[in-house]
N, C-alpha and C positions, 0 to 999 in steps of 0.2 A: 504494500500500500504506500502511495506517495505521501509526502508530508502534507501536501495540499488537501488530499482526500481525507487524511486523518483529522486535520483541523476542521474540515467541513463536516465530518461526521460528528465530532465532538460538539461543534457549535449547533448543528441540527438537533442533537440530543438535548442540549441546554434549552434551546428554543421550545422544544416539545414540552419540557418540564415546566417552563414558564407558562405555556398555554394551558397545561393541565391545572396549574395552580389557579389560573384565571377562571377556569370552569368549575372549580369546586363549589358545591352548594353549602352555604353556611346557614343553618336554621336560625330564624329570628323569632322573637316573641310576637304574639298576636297584636294586631292593631298598630304596628309601628312601621315607619318608613324604613326601607332597606338602605344600607350604606351604599353610597354612590361609588361605583368603581367600574367604569366601562373601558374595555380594552380598546386602545386607539385604532388598531387595524381590524380585528375580528368583530368589534362591536358587542361582544358578549359581556355581560355584567349588568349592574343596576345603575340607573340614572338617579338624579336627585328627586325625581317624581315617582320612584318605585314605591309600591304599596305591598304590605304583607298582611294577610287575613288568616284567621283561624276559623274553621267550620263550626266548632262548638260554641263560639261566641255569638253566632247568629248572623243575620243579614245586615250589612252596612248601607248607609244612605249615600247621598251625593258627595259628601265630604270624605268618603271612603274610611270613616272612623266611627261615626255614631251608629249604634245598633238600632235599626228600625223594626226588626222582627227577631225576637229570641228564638232559639230552637225549642222544640217540644221537650217536655220532661221525659226522662227515661221511663219505660214501662207503659207508655201511652199506646204503643202498638208493636207488634212483632216486626213490622216493616221498619219503624224508626229504630228499634233496638238493634236490628241487623246493621243499619247504617251507622249507628252510634258505636257499635263494636269495631267497625272498620275505619271510621273517620273521626272519632272523637279527638284524635291528635293531628288531624290533617291541617297543615299550615301551607298556604300558597303565597308565592311572591310573584308579582307582575312587574317587569323590569322598567317599564315606562308608562306613564298615564297622562302626560301633558305634551303639547306641541307635536301631536301625532299627525302623520300623513299616511299614504299607502306604504306600509312597511311591515316588518315582523317585530313582535315584542316577545321577550323570553318569559315563559311561565315555568316556574320551578316549584316543586312541592316536596314535603316530607310528611311522614306519618300517615301515608295512604294505605289502603288495603291492597295487598299484592294481587296483580292481575294474572290469571292463568291464560297465558298467551296462546296455548294450544287450542283452547275452546272459545275464549273471549265471551264466556257465559255471564260475566259480571265483574264487579270490583274494578271499575275504571272511571275516568272522568270524561264528561262530554262538555264541549266548549263551543260557544257561539257569540255572535255580536248582535246587539239589539239597539233600538232607539227608544226614547221616552224621556219625558220631563218630570215625571212624578218623583217626589222625594223618596218614595218607598221602592223605586226601581221600575224596570220596564214591565209591560204586559207581555205575556208569551205570544200574543198576536203580532207583536212588533219585532219579532226575532227572525233572523235569516237562518232557517233550519228546515231540513227536509229536502235539500237540493240533491243529495245522493239517492233519495228514495228510501223506502223501508228496508231494502236489502243492501245495506251499506257495509256490511261486514263480509269477510271471506266465508265461503261455504264451509261448514264444519259440523261437529256433533251438536252444537247448541242451536236451539230454535230461537234466534234473537232477531227475527226479521223486522219487528216493529220499532226497535229502539232508535232507529235513525229517521223515523218519519214524524208526522204531525198528528197521527191518529192512533187509536187503540180500542180496547174492549170496555164497554160499560158493564158493570157487574150485574149479573142476573141472579135472582133468588135460587139458592141451592147449588149454583154452579161453582166448580173448583178451578175454572180457567183463570189465568192471570188477567187482572183488570185493575182499574183504579176506582175505588168506591167514591171518591170525591168528584168524579166527572159524571155528567157535564156540569160545570160550575156556572155556566152562563148559557142562555138559549142558543147563542151562535156557536157554541162548542159542539153542536150536533149537526152533522150534515143532513140536509133535508132528505127524507126518505130512507135513512139508515138508522133505525131505532136502536140497534145494538152496538153502535160505534160512536165514540166521541171523535171529534175532528177539530183541531185548533186552526182556524183560518189565519192567513197572513194579510195584514192590513198595511200597505205601503205608506210611507210617510206622506203627510199632507193630503191623504185621501180618506174616504170612509169605505173603501172597497173591502170585501171579505172574500179572499181567494182560497179555495179549497183544493182545486185540482192541479195536477201536473200536466195533464193532457187537454187538448182542445175539446170544448163542449160542442158536440155535433148540433145541438139546438141553438148555440150562439157562438159560431166560429170566431167572432171578433172579440169575445170576452178575454181579458188577460188571464194567464195561468201563472202558477208559481215560476215556471221556466221563463216567463216574460221578465222576471226580476232576478232570478238566480237559478243555476242548475249545476250539475256535477262539475262541469269544466270551469265554473266561475265562483262557486261558493267558497267561503272560508271556514265553514263549520268543521268541527273535529268530532266525528262520531265516537272515536275511541282514543283516549290518551292513557296509555298503559303505565302501570306502576310496577317498579321492579321489586325484587324480593326483600330489599331493605326498606321499602316504603317510600322511596324517592322516585321522582320522575322529572322530566323536563321536555319542553318542546318550544318551537317558535310558532307563534300564532300570527297569521296574516291579518293585520288590521286593514280594513277597507274604508275608503272615503266615499262620498256621494258619487264620485266618478266611476268607481268600480262596483258599488252597490247602490244603485239609484233608489231602491226601495227603502234604504235606511237614511240616506242623506247626510251622513256624518261629515262635518266640516263645511257643509253648504250653509249659506246665510239663513239664519233662523229669525223669521219675522217676529216671533214672540219674544225674542231676546234682543230686539233692536238691530238685527242684521248680523249679530255675532255668529261665529261658526257654531253649528249645532254640535252639542255633546252627545255621546252615545254610551253604551254599556258593554262591558265584557262579562259574560255570564258563564259560570262553571257549575255543572250539575254532577255531583258524585252519584255513582250507581253502585248498589250493593249486589246481593244475591237473591233478594226477595222482591216480589212484585208488591205494589202498594196495598193489595188486599191480603198480604201475608203469605201468599202462595210461595212455596219453596221447593222447586224441583230443579236442582242445580244444573242438571244436564240439559234442561230446556233453555236456561239462560234468561237474562233480563229482556223483557219484550216491550214494555210500555214506553210511550214517547217521553222524552225528557221534558216536554212542554206540559204534560198532564199535571193536574193540580198538586198531587201528593209529591211527585218528583220535583216540580218547580219550587215548592216550599223549602227544599233542601239546598237550594242554590247558594253559591257565593257570587257576589256581583261587584264589579269595579267600575267606577265612573271614569270615562275617557274624555279628554278634551283635545280638540283638533286645531291644526293650523287651517286658515281659510283655504278653500278650494278655488277661490277666485283671486284675482290680483289684489295685492295689498297696497299698491302705490296709486296715487291720484291719477285719474284718467287723463288729465291734461299735462302730465309730466313728459319731458323729452324722452323719446325712445332711442336707445342705443342698441344696435343689432350685433349680437355675438353669436358666432357659429363655431362648429368644430367638433372635436372628438367627444364622444359620449362619456368619457372618463371623468369629465368635470361636472356632469349633470347634477349630482347630489350636492356638490359644493356650491354651484351657482344657485340652486334652489334655496339653500340656507342663507347665502350671502345677499340675495336680491333685496329682501325687505330692509336690511341694514344699509345697503348701498343707496337705496332709494331715499332713506331718511338723511344720510350723511352727505350725499352729493347732489340730490335733487333731480337725478336722472333715473330712468328705468332701464336696467341692463337686461334686455330680453334675449335669453339664450335658446337656441334651437340646435339640437345635435344634427350634424351633417356629415356625410362621408368626406374623406380627404379631398377628392377631386372637386366636390361641390364647394368645400370651404375655400379652395383656391379660386374657384370661379366667382364666389360671392365677394371676395376681396378685390378681384380684378375689376369687377364692374361697380365697385363701391356700394354693393348691396349689404355689406357687413363692415363694421369698423374694426372688429377683432375676430381672429380665428384661433381657437385653441388647437394645438397640434403637438405630436410627439416627434415630428420630423420637420426639417426646413421645408418651406412651401416652394413649389416650383410651378410657374404658370405656363399654360400652353402657348401663350404668346407673350405680350408685354404685360407687366403688372406693376403695381405701386411699390415704392421702397417700403421696407418693413423694419420695425423695431421688435426684437424678441425679448421676452422676460419670463423667467420661470415662475409658475404659479402653483404647481401641485406635484406631489410625488405619491404614486399609488402603485398598484400591481394588478396584472391579469391573474385570474384564479380559476381553479377547477372546483366549483362548488358541487356538493352532493347531498343526497338524501337516500340512504340505502338501509334496508332491513335485511337481516340474515337469520337463518334458522339457528336456534339454540335449544338443545334438548328437544322437547316436544313443542316449543314455542318459537319466539323470535326476539330479537333486540335491535335497536337502532344503532348503526355504526357511528362511532364518534370520530374515528381517524382513518384516513386512507393514504396510501402512497402510490404514485403513478410515475413511471419512468418514461424517457423519450420513446423507447421502443413500444411500450404498451400503448401510449397515446397514438403513435404512428399506426399501429394495427387497428385501433378503434376508429381512426379517422379515414381509413382506406377500405372499410367494409371487408376486412380480411378474415373475420370470424363468421362462421356459418350463420349464426343468429342475426348478423347485421345485414344479411341479404333478405330481400322481401320474401316472407314465407319460410325463412330458414329454420325457425323453431316450431311453429304451429303445425300440428298434424293435419289441420283442415285445408292446408294449401297444397296445390299441385306444384311440387317443388322438385326440380331436377338438379342434383348437386353438380356443380361445374367440375370439369376434369382437373383444373388447377388446384382444387382444394384437396390436399393430401394430409389432412389432419382431421381428427374427430373433435377438435375444440369448437364448441358451439358459441361460447361467450368469452369475454375477457376474464370473467371469474374462473374459467377453466384453464387459463394459461398458467404454466408453472412459474413464470416470472411474477404474475399477479400473486400467486400463493406464497412466493418467497417474500414479497414486500408486505403482503396482507394475510398472514397465516391464519387469522381468525375470521376472515371475511370470505365465505363461500358464495355459491350462487343463491340469489334470493329464491324464496319458496314460490312454487307454481309459476315460474317465469315463462311467459309465452311471447314476449316482445323483445325487441332489440335492447341491448345494453350500451349502444353507441351514445356518446355524449351529444347533447344538443349544441349547435353552433349557430352563428349568424351567417347570412348569405352575402355579406358585403365584401368588398375588397379594401383592405386597410393596412396601415403600417403596424397596428397592434396585432393583426393576424400574422404578419410576417415575423413578429417577435416570437410567437408560439412555434412556428415552423423552424426558426433559427435555433430555438432550444431543442427541438426534435432532432435537428441535424447535428447537434453538438457531440453526439456519440458516434464514433466510427462504426461500431457494430450496427447501429440503427441505420446509418447511411447505407451500409452494405445491404441490409435487409430491404430498404426501400428500392435498391437497384436490382433486387431479385434474388439475393443470396438467402437460402433457407436458414431459419434459426436452428438451434440444437435439436428441436423436436420435429424438424422437417417442415415447419409451417412457412409458407411463402406469401408474399404480398399478392393481393388481387391484381392480376395483370392489367386490368383496366386503369389502375392507378400507377403501375410501374412506368407506363409510357408517358406519364405526365412529368417525369423528372423531378419528383419531390425531394430528392436527395441533393439536388444541385442548387447553385446560386444563380440569380437571387431567389430567396425563399418565396414560397407561394404567399400571395396576399389574401387568400380565401380558403374555403373548405369545400372542395368540389364534391358532387355526388356523381361519380364517374361510372358506376356500374350500370349497365343498360337493362339489367334484368327487370322484367315486369311479370309478376307472379299472379296467377288467378286462383281465387278461392273456390272450393268445391261448390259453393252455393251461389256463385256469381256467373253472369253470362260470359261467354267465351271472349267477347270483345271488351270486357272490363277487367283490368288487372291493377295490381299494386306496384308502383314504381318506388325507386329508392327515396325520392323526395317525399312521397306520401308516407312511406314507412319510417323514415328518419326526418321529420319535418324540421325546417329552419325556424329559429326564433327571429322576431322582428329586429331585435337589438340585444345588447348585453343585459339590460335590465329585464327585458321580456324573458330571456333565458333563465335568469335568477328566479323570476316569478314562477315559471314552469317547474323548476326544481322544487321550489317551496311547496307547490301543490302536487309534487310527484307525478307530473303530467308532461313527459317529454317524448312519448312514443306516438306512432301514427295509428291509423285506423286498423281494425281487425275484422269486425263482422260486416256482412253485407246488409245494406239498408235499402229495401226496395223502394222506399219513399224518399231516399236521398236524391240530391240533384248533382249530377256530374259537372265538371268544369265546362263541358260543351253544352250544358243545358238539358241533356237527356235525363230520363228517369233512372234511378238506381245509382248508388255510389256507396263508398265505404263509410260506415257510421263514424261519427265523431266519438273517439274513445273517452271513457271516464278516467280520472286519476286512479292510480292503483290504490287498493285499500291498504290500511295499516297492516304490517307484517309481510307485504309483498312489494314494497317500494324499491325501485332501482333507478334513480334519476340522478344525472350529473350533467354539467354543462360548462363550456368555456364562458366565463363572465369576468367581472372585475371586483376587486376588494370592496369598493363602496357599495356595490349591489349585494354581494354576499353578506356584508354587515347589515345592510338595510333590511334584508329579509331573513336574517338569523340563520344563515347557512354555514356549516363548517366547510373549510377549504382543504383540499388534498395537499399533502406535502409533495414537492417535486423531488424525485429520487433518481439516483444513478445506479448503474449496474452493480456497483460495489456495495449497495445498500445504504449509502449516505443519503439523507433526506433533508430538505429545507422547507419549512413552512413560512407563509407570509406573516412576519411579525415586525415590530418596531426595529428589533436588532437586525433582522435579515434585510429589510428594505434599506436601513441606514448603511449597512455594509455594502450593499449594491451601489448606492449613490456615491459612497466614498471611492468605489472602484470605477465609476463612470468615466468615459473618455470623451473629449470634445470633438466635434466635426469641424469642417473648414469654416463654418459660420460661428463657431464657438459654443454651439448647443451641446450639452452633455447627453450622452446616451449610455444606458446599461447594456452591455453585450450579453445576451442570454447564454452564449457559449462560455463566457468568462466573467461571471458576476462578482468575482472576488471571494475571498475566504468567508464562508458563512453568508454570502450574498444570495438574495432571492432572485433567481434568473429572470423572472418576468416583471421586474420592477420597471415602472414607466415614469419618466420625468416629462411633465406637460408644460409647454410654453404658450404664452399668449403672443401671437403674431399680430402686430398692430400697424395699420396703415398710417403713414406719416403725411399723406396728402388730404387729411381731414381738415375741416375748418378749425379755427382756434378753440371754439367751444367743445368740439368733438375731441380734440387733443387733450384738453383739460379733463374731460370726463374719463377718457381712457387712462390718464395719469391717476385720477382718483381711484379707479378700479385697481390699478397696480399697487397703489399705496395701501389700500385695504388688504389686498392679497399678501402684502409683505408685513402687515401689522396685525390688526384685530382678527383678520380672517384666518390666522394660523393658530388660534387657540382651539384646541380639540374639545369637542363636546357636542351635545345634541340640542342645545338652545339655538334660537334664531340668530344667524350671523356668525356662528362658530364653524369650525372645520369638522365636518361629520366623520363618524367612524369609517375606516377604509382608506384614509389619507394620512401620510406621514407629514408632520409639520416640516416646513422647509428649513433646512440648516441655515444658520446665520449668513453664511457666505452667499447662498442663493438669494436670501432676502435682500442683501446689500445690492445685488445685481438688479433685482426687481425695482428697488428704490431708485437706482441709478437710471434705469430705463424710464421710470416715471418722471424724473427730473429732465431727461432728454425731451420728453413730450411737452413738458411745461415750457422748456426753453424754446421749442419750436413754436408753441402757441404764442409766446411773448414776441417772437420775431415777426408775426403778422400772418396774413392769409397764406394758405398753401399754394405753391406754384401750380399744382394740378388740382383745380377745384373739384370738390366732391359733387357728383350728380345730385339732382333734387331728391330729397327724401321720398317724395311722392312717387318717384320712379323706381324705388327699391322694391324688388320682389321679396316676399316673405321667405325667410330661410326654411328649407325643407329638410325633414328628417329622413326622407326616402333615400335608400342607397342607389337609386337610379335617377337622381335628379341633378345632373350637372348644370353649371351655369349656362344660360342660353343667350345672353346678350353679348355683343361684340366687345372684347376687352378695350378699355380706354387707353389712350396714348400716354403711357407713363413709362418710366425706366424699365428696360427689359430685364427679365430674369434669365438665368442660365437655362439652356435647353436640357431636357432629360438625357441622361447618359445612355450609352449604347447598351449597358447592362440592365436597363430598366425592364420591367415585366413586358414580354412581347404583347403586341396588340396596338391598335390605334390609340392615340392620345385623346381622351375625352375633351370636349369643349369645356373650358374652365380651368384646366390644369391638372397636375398630379402632384404626388408627394414623392420626392426622390432625393437628389443631391441638393446642396445648399444653393439658394438663389443669390444673385447679386443684390445688394441692398445694404441698408444700415445694419450694423451689428451692435449698436448701442444696447446695453442691457443683456447681451449674451454673456455666457459664463465660462471663463477660462478654467481649464482643469486644475491648474496649479494652485488655485485658491483653496482647494479642498485638501491640500497636503497635510496640514496639521490635524484636521478633523479625522482624516483617514486613519492616522496612526493612533489617535485617541480611541477610535471605534475598535480598531483591531485589538488594542490592549484590553478594552472593556470586554470584548467578545471572548478573548482567551481566558480572562479572569473568570467570567461567567461559565465558560465551558468546563473549568475544573470542577465546579460544583455539579454540573450536569453529568460529567463522566463518572464522578464519585457515586452519584445516585444510581447510574446504570449498573456499575459494578457491584454495588451493595444490594440493590433491589432485584437484580436479575430479571427484568421484564421479559416474558416469554418471547415476544415479537423480536426484541433486540437480540436475544440469544440465538433465536432461529436464524437471523440474518448472519450473525457471526459464525455459526456452525456451518451454514450452507453457502457462504460466499464463494467457495470453490466450485459450486455447482451452477454458476451463473449461466444464463442462456446466451448472452452475447459478450463481446469483448468489452473491456473497461474503457473509461474516458481518458484520452491522452492528456 
């Protein structure tokens, strides 16, 4: 082992221990706020608005403290005594309750009843989001629940079909069936014409509708249904949150605003509150092993709805306050158009209200592809473009000032369940190597070809496939890095990661890391691995091992597989089977919902892309216990939606997770390009450096009018000052971003001063076109600039090594352009901080290595024992 690999392994171990400490659950007393401690990169931990509740204390009101309904006394019913036995010590912490937007919040608990994950017959938590202004909490009619339908759990020995729905049985005299004797509590809790069932309707916010059905009423086809407002693909409800044998549990709950859940309206202007953002509720319903009428046949399982009166009375509820879903800046404020990489989206969302107050301008950001950003700058449709590479224009373009504004990283976020004994558990950590990712991105596993796993498909195994490996979880290299993570239970879909469909510099960074190992490059060129597995030849011909790295994630396999119940002219393609995400945030949301696979069943009522009848049904997210979702995204989105990130590993077993230490080490090792912009080389990220660290720059037009230059300077000054304070409050740097080192902040301030000097010198020699002629920035990956570039100083032409193909109108991202370099960052200025970081990393690594040697974690020992059995050659 080389010295570099040894240090990298030690640093990676230390980082893992730091992360493990950050994820430790610390029980807190009831009714108290949790101690704030949010990890800067992962986002895990409690904010200052975290709330801790205890079930035995009763139901709290809008202040999340005052008890508005105490629990029943013991002995009042067999049902309540069953719950009390399992949940009297249940203590739940919600990590954030203020300034919420569309995001994940961490819910952790202790003292819960252990869930039998083999049957899911009971002893779990059910979680949902509701609206309502009453001080005693929401009405069950105001809750987003039932989107998965009554059969929301995997098929098994337990008959628990009704627990995920909105209806159940009304108790009949002498009957022993499971039912709720308290229902129906209101006349509208009984669906007309069904005397033996209660049914809790859904009433969307600001309406008096009562919606019972998920399907269209043939007597009134225009009437809204539950699916009008939420369904399996969009709901955030959690039918089962399992508790481990020690009584603890944790999950990330997807909080939705009025944009994602129109029936709740959370964060939308509330007329009753003077237009303030509407508050909502997080509701947690513990389920035991008895039905409300006391029936106890454990093998049958819990069946009644969480919304039924008896179950509803056992809830814990937490009041949630939201950021406005509409603009918070005055309508007549000057608009400054910002475009560029999606990596800064969370940062700009947080900064915009504070910038509006401090500068008097609205900084309107719209994520755009690299080529579109260059086009927007060229035609003066944008004042600033955020980029990880110097901008190159297709023709002539304006002179630019560059300034560093953010440090973050691309990530492989995941949500995976694996079988354990007779049940399952959620995976907390994964390791992925360049070769594993290369195999997953090239459809080289049988299960990643359309129909490659399901027996219902007419599938002809291609001749090139000389391996029985169906999924990445069956690969010996996967088992080496993840010895405790086998194939998810009942897997019938692809395990390929979700990616975006765009062409970008950040995608190139992923492929550069993949190319960093000689063994992986050889495999991409067609050399079999040690198990005789070869690359899908449809990808081999793309030259993915060669420079320049690919800027996208192609779906190159032409297979189109027909299902046995589909017409002969209807088949599943690779794009249908492994769908693309709209963007990096969309990929994270899909992982949060465990919903990254394509269609499976044939829907005779579906509409094909050509408009004909019949198409593949839209699949539902995988149920708990069967989840296997991961995606290429970015640290801010992983943190926002509460997703763990895979460590990036090498063939020698050394792994590096995205942490403050690993991103800092990568920045310290960054090298400048000809324009002075620092870049982290994924193939050489430095000792302990995270390979996919990204440094984002603001590229600012200097041919703006003086007011525009001053507003751009104000943006940079904020970026170098208050905007670098990590936190979840408005105006702070959200989780997923590393605060800029002082040397980079100094360069940003220098760039701001350059802009102010230009503004003081007078009008720009190249006037900015009228604001009324500016097109709105587009987030579409296929929207290059369309106007003729203005006559401004020319940029360098794209080099001969650029990705083959015609240059889009609007420009591309490649080599440095000609233009101003004020505010760019020379590499030498990081010399001191580099050695300070290395010293800190080595010191921290000593403790990490000691822990590994003393504790002997099984996964680490397995790697050490089996490193001689590696599948590919090591990294040079």
